[in-house]
Residue, then its C-alpha position, 0 to 999 in steps of 0.5 A: m424846691g425845684a431843680i433846674a438845667g439848662g432850663r429844663p426842670v431837672g428835680l423836685v424835692f418836698g417837703t413842710c416846715e410850719g414855723g416850729a424846730e424840726a422841717e419833714l422831708l416828704s421826698v426828693a425825685v430826680a429825672p431818671p436820665e439826670r440820675r447819678r451826676g449829683i442832682g439829688l445831694a445839691l438838692l438835699r442841701a439846698w433844702q435843708v439851707e431852705a429850712a434852717r433858714r425857715g427855724a428849723a434847728t432839724m430835719i427828720a425823713r420818714y419812710n417804710e421799711t418797704t418803700s421802692g427806692r430805699a437804698a437809694f434814698e438812705a444811701l443820699t441822706g447818709r452821703a448829706a450826713w444824715s443819721a442811719p436810719v431809725e424805726d420810728g413806729l408801726i403801720v398796721a393794715g387789717r380787717a376790722g372784723a376780723m381784730a374785732e372778734a380778736a380782741g373783744a375774745w382777749r380774756t383782760i378785754s373780755d371782763r373789761l367789756s362786761r362792766s360798764d360801770l367802770y368803762d366807758y365808750a362815748s360817742v365824741e361831744l364834748s360839755e364844757a367839762d370834757v373840754a377841761a378833762v381834755e386840756a387836762c390829759l393832753a399838759q401829761p407828759a404821756a398826751a407830748g405830741m398829741m392834739g387831741p379831739v377838742a384840735l382834732a374835731q373837724t378832721i375826725a370821723p365821729a362813727f369811728s372814734t370814742l370818748i374813754r368815760r371811768q364814772g363820766a369823767v374823761v380818762g381818754w380818747v381814739l380818734a379816726a378819719e376816714a382815708e381817702s380814698s385815693d390812697a393807696t397804701e391804705q386800700a387792700k386790694g379788691g379796694e374796701p374803704a378804708i378808717r384811719y385810726l390816729e390818735a389813741f391816749l389814756d391818763p396813765a393812772y387807767w393803764h394796765s387796765g385793759v381800756t385802751i384795747g376796750a376802744y380799740h374793739y368797740c371802735y373795729a366794731r362800729q366799723a365793720a358793722l358801718l362799712g362792712r367786716d373787711s374794711v380796712a384798719v390803719y393806725y399807727t404807733n411809734p417808739t416814744r409809745p413802747r407800751m403800743v408798740a409791744i401790745t401792737r407786735r405781741r397781738f394785732a400782728p398775727i392777726a393784721d393785713r399788714i404790719e410794716t415798720i417807719l423808718a427815720v433818718r435825721c439831722a443837724g443843723v445846714p451843709l457847710r457847700t451846696g453841692t453841684t452849681n451848675l444848676d437853678f432852684a425854683h422855688y414852690e410854696r402852697k399856697h392856704p385858703 
């Protein structure tokens, strides 16, 4: 949505509302000369009203802890009665070669890698039996919010993704995609290519086996071989995966180029008032092909 005053655009708010119960706020911006006049608050409240009209019962906004303008954004959402910020995950970026070497050197992982008779890391090629196994994995509470290799088939980069098999049966996966070259936050300063690791799952029956880290080792090693040791591996993990958060902080943080906390603020319902009244609001829709 855009805010217009005196026939001129003075602010924008971007978000997604894809028909689910939660809408996501992506950005709020006000032209510098127009700030401190309540335009940002009016935009945010108008966006909330529109999101609720489209069926969203709750709203969320996520941002990095080092985001420019974080203090101003948190002040804005605070005035709009959104929640206080809470930790919503971690972003880790490191060099594929160094991360593969470090993971492969961990004793439990090196032992696991030496036993290919039990677990295997395979290319993402799915048979009918594999599709059924993936559906069974996704039906587990531990996979809540995940999409899996079938739904993400057109998104992932197969060369940097893997299926985790136990005695031939699919029990998990690590899925990756090539990061957009224009996305500076995912690139190292030297402009090295980057791979974004989208999703990792392992059947809870096999937790504590080290096999997930073994799968990351396999993918990082493939990335280093194909794109170079200094290519960047980026992945995100959220608080609903506490084991992965703990492993990330304990194991990957010391060897990563960057580890950054993601914060989130939330709200429920619609505002009681929409703020200043001397603004017009224009709607902008993303056009699907």
